[in-house]
N, C-alpha and C positions, 0 to 999 in steps of 0.2 A: 598635050605634050607630057610624056612620062619622064620623070627625073628620078634616077636611082640614087637616093641619099646615101644608103649604105655604101654603095660602090664608090661614090664621090668622096665620102669621108675617108674610107679605107685607102683609096688612091692618094689622097692628100697627106696622110699621116704614116703610110707604110714604111717610109725610110727615116722617120724621125728616131733620134736616140732617146735614151731614158730622160735626160734633162729636158729635151724639147717637148716630149710628151707630158712630163710633169708641168712644165710651164704652160702648155696649151690648156690643160685641165684647170689649173689654178686661175689662169686669166679668164677662161670661159665662165667659171663660177663667180669670180669677183666682179666681172662686168655685169652679171645679172641680166644679160640681154636674152630674151626668149628665143630669138633667132638661132642662138647657139645650142639650145636644148636638143634638137635632133642629133647633132653631132656628139653631144655627151651621151645620148642614148645609144648610139652606135658603139662608142667606146665602152660603155657599160655592158652592152651585149657581148662584145668580144671578151671582156674580162669574165663575164658570167659563164660563157661557153667553154672557157679554158680554165675554169676553177673546179676544184674537187667538190664533192658533196659537202664535206665539212666546211670548206671555205664559203660555199654558197649559204650554208646555214648561218655562219658567222656574219655574213653580209646582211642577211634578213634580220637577224637578231639586232645588229647595230641600227638598221633602218627602223625597226619597230621601237627601239629604245629612244632614238632621236625624235621620231615623229610624235611619240607620246609626251615628250617634254616641250614640244613647240605649240601644243594646243591650248 
């Protein structure tokens, strides 16, 4: 059985307002449940695909900075 995670996540969140999306992301991160990681990945993919090259570079810079301080 194939399950389209991207499609399911987008279907479940496509009508959420800003506050609901923010709460979803915050709750998913705070819970630390690995089952939520694919959904966060889809959300990040949407953000990435709709970001400018400059915004993408800033995200990568932030990621590199934070990862280097957690090791």
